[in-house]
C-alpha positions, 0 to 999 in steps of 0.5 A: 667908733672903737677905731677912733678911740684907739687912735685918738681918745685912747690908748697910750703913746709908744713906750720906746719913745725917747726925747733925747734920741734924736740929740745923739747922732747926727747933724742937729736942725732947728726950726726958726720958730724955735730960735728963742727957746731956752739952749737947755730945752729939748721938748717944749709944750707951746700954747697959741692963741688964735685971733679972730676977725673983729667987726673992724677986720682988726686981728686981735691977739694973745701972746704965746710962751714956750714952756720947757717940759720935764720929760719924766712926767706922764702925759697928764702932767704934761696937760696940766702945765699949760693953764694960767694966764699971765699977762700976754703970756700963757704960763703954768704955775709949775713952770713958775715955781720949778722950771727957772730957765738958765743959759749956758752961762748961769744967766736967767733967761727972761719971757719976752714980751711978743711984738703986735700982741694985745690981751682982749678978753672980748675977742679971745680966740681959742688955744692951741696947745702943741708938743714938740722938739726945739731941735732935732736930726734930719730924720725927726724933722717932723718933731718940730714946728716949721714957718710953713705950718703957720702959714697954712694955718692962717690959710685954714683959719681964714677959710674957716672963718669966711667961707663954709668950704671946709664944713664936714669936709674928709681931708688928709694931710701928707706929712703931719708932723705935730699935727697941728694943721689937722687939729685946726682943721678938724674944729670944722671938718667932719674927718682929717687924716693926719699921716707920717711915716716915722712912727716917733713923729706919729706918737707925738702927733697922736700926743697933741690930739690927745691934749686937744681933744680933751678941750673939744670931743670934736677933736677926737671924733674927727681926727684919725691917725694913720702911717704913710710911706709916699713910696709904697703903692696906693691904697695901703694895705688895710691891716688894723683889723688885727691890732689887738693881737699886734700891740708889739708892732707900734706901727700896727697902731697907725694902720689903715683900716677898710673903713679909712679907704671907703671914707677917703672915697669922699676926699676932697681937700689935701694939704701939706706944709714944708715938705719940699727940701729933699729932691727924692722925697718930692719926686715921691710926693708927686708920684703919690699926689698922681695916685690920689688925685686921679684924672677928672677928680675935683680934689685940692691940694693946698701946699706950703713952702718954705725955699731954703737957699744955700751958696752953690760952688758949682753956679757961685751963687745963692740957690734954693736947690729944693724949690728949684727941684720943685719948680722942674715939675711946671711949664709956663702956659699963658692960662697958668701953670701946669705941673708935669708928674713923674711921667712927663704928662700935663696932667696937673695945674697950680698957682701960687697964692697971694699972701696979702689975702690971708690974714695972720691969725698966728702972729708968732712967726715972720712971714718972709719971702721966702714962704709961698702958698700954692694950690694945686688940681688935675686937669 
């Protein structure tokens, strides 16, 4: 109990967290999810309303609005800023009164009505509040929201609405980023481990867990936030027993405990979104996956991918290098696709899932052809 309160229900965020530091060095990258944000925004609070299936299997959707945040305010005010429903947009009184947005030329930035949005109080789904960055340098992309996360979120929501497969499971997310997926899954799962490497990303994930746990005690009890380096041995060292005497070591707040490793013996589901973009990280990802899914294991991995294309001078063509490297782990067989681990042993199997079987519960992204969803297991 103490462990869960420390990581989700209690404790503060890192005092050294600086939302502007990712803008200071290196080339900036921006997720397509944030292209509509004001150019003046660095961090945002976004409220998403999750649709549900009505009797006709049609999705009833509410809109979503990205609200710029004054980073000088404390955490409590950040929650209070997103709570007033106005037409199809979720806006705050403070954002209306004090946060008039203008672009670089001084023109007003007017919130636009999202397409395919309907306001239907009888079918309003629950909401999720996510604090995120509008743009970052490459090492901090986990502070942004990416399209693949929404796709995998739709998949998890559909599983939760139509099956009991995720009821009371123990799950592990690799590369949790903002924590959006784990927060969604916490509605049904018994325990969800959200893992990432950078402490600032973990701090932001922790913040989002706090924001949403105030609306649901189940989220506070189900989520565990842990630091995980894919290139280090598994299982990780359990070191949280001395956390009270090591508060100056911020990463210690996200250390593993012996109780965690015992819980993971009953791990059923793993999931990850948009972690396939660097060849070295892809190698580390599948190396870790081999350890997490021993031979004969019944564990499943659900993986959402966004293919990114660049022009190759050597090939004089537009190619998705990261996706090509991902596919290099596969062998074609008559009974499906077999995933090779780094030692060349054909010990994994996988299949690409049909997206037309997954309703779009979250409307604030485009399901383009560069998005794919995979299910992978150990043979």
